[in-house]
C-alpha positions in Angstrom: -27.3 -8.5 -11.2 -25.8 -9.6 -8.0 -24.8 -8.1 -4.8 -21.3 -6.4 -4.4 -19.5 -9.2 -1.7 -17.2 -7.5 0.6 -14.0 -8.6 -0.1 -12.2 -9.4 3.1 -9.2 -5.6 3.8 -6.3 -5.8 6.0 -5.7 -2.5 7.7 -3.3 -2.0 11.3 -4.1 -0.2 14.0 -1.8 1.9 15.8 -0.8 2.7 19.1 -4.2 4.8 20.2 -3.1 9.2 21.5 -6.1 10.8 23.5 -7.4 14.0 21.5 -9.0 16.2 23.4 -11.8 15.4 25.8 -13.3 12.3 25.6 -11.6 11.8 22.4 -8.9 9.1 21.0 -7.0 9.4 18.1 -6.4 6.1 15.6 -3.4 5.5 13.2 -4.4 2.9 10.6 -2.8 1.8 7.9 -4.7 0.4 4.6 -2.8 -2.1 3.6 -5.4 -2.5 -0.4 -5.1 -4.9 -2.8 -4.8 -3.0 -6.7 -6.5 -6.1 -7.9 -9.3 -5.2 -6.3 -9.6 -1.5 -7.9 -10.7 -0.3 -10.7 -8.4 1.5 -12.2 -9.2 3.4 -15.6 -6.7 5.0 -18.3 -7.1 9.4 -17.4 -4.8 11.0 -20.2 -0.7 8.9 -20.4 -1.1 7.7 -16.6 -4.7 5.5 -14.9 -6.3 5.9 -12.8 -8.6 5.1 -9.7 -10.8 6.3 -7.0 -12.4 4.7 -3.4 -13.8 5.8 -0.6 -13.0 5.4 2.6 -15.7 4.8 5.1 -15.5 4.3 8.2 -18.0 3.4 11.5 -17.4 3.0 15.1 -18.9 1.8 18.2 -18.3 1.9 21.2 -19.6 0.0 24.7 -22.8 0.9 25.1 -23.7 0.5 21.2 -23.5 3.9 20.2 -22.3 4.8 16.4 -20.6 7.0 15.0 -19.9 7.7 11.8 -16.7 9.4 10.2 -16.8 11.6 7.1 -16.6 9.3 3.6 -12.5 10.2 2.6 -11.5 10.0 -0.8 -8.6 8.6 -2.4 -7.0 8.8 -5.2 -4.8 6.7 -7.0 -2.3 7.1 -10.3 0.0 5.2 -11.3 1.8 5.4 -15.2 1.1 2.1 -16.1 -1.6 -0.7 -15.0 -0.8 -2.2 -11.6 1.4 -5.5 -11.2 -0.8 -8.4 -10.9 -0.8 -9.1 -6.7 0.4 -5.5 -6.4 -0.3 -3.5 -3.0 -0.1 0.4 -2.4 -0.6 2.0 1.4 -3.2 4.6 2.3 -2.4 5.3 6.1 -4.6 8.2 7.6 -5.4 8.5 11.1 -9.5 9.0 12.5 -10.6 9.9 16.1 -12.8 8.7 18.1 -15.2 9.1 21.0 -12.7 7.0 24.3 -14.3 3.4 24.6 -14.8 2.7 20.7 -14.5 -1.1 20.7 -15.3 -1.7 17.4 -14.7 -0.6 13.8 -15.3 -1.1 10.7 -13.3 -0.2 7.4 -14.8 -0.5 4.4 -13.2 1.2 0.1 -15.5 1.1 -1.7 -14.6 1.1 -5.7 -17.6 3.4 -7.0 -16.7 2.0 -10.7 -16.7 -1.6 -10.4 -19.7 -1.3 -7.4 -16.7 -3.4 -4.9 -16.2 -2.9 -1.2 -13.0 -4.7 1.1 -13.8 -4.8 4.7 -12.7 -5.6 8.3 -14.2 -5.2 11.5 -11.7 -4.4 13.9 -12.0 -5.1 17.9 -10.1 -2.8 20.0 -8.6 -3.8 23.5 -10.2 -1.0 26.4 -7.1 0.8 27.9 
């Protein structure tokens, strides 16, 4: 079969805050294109499950993996074509982090939505 292709993902980065010694907290708003999510009938509704995966790289090339975050999506009907959902979260990263890769993995289809973000130096 074909290997899963990575589709682009829209992620907005909010203002970072100090989060303790050597850490910063960064708010993220992720726009999920519902056409890319496998929604399956469960009882009288439709449900989808995604895994949010984030990797960060600092100025010295060190990587920090953020634990996988499960995202549950539910609706009474299948999502309309072209619709989007948003997911908001905050990640704590080492100060000095320069780059972040944000991915959503759909275990049902094997699909991956991903984007790489450069963080402005402070």
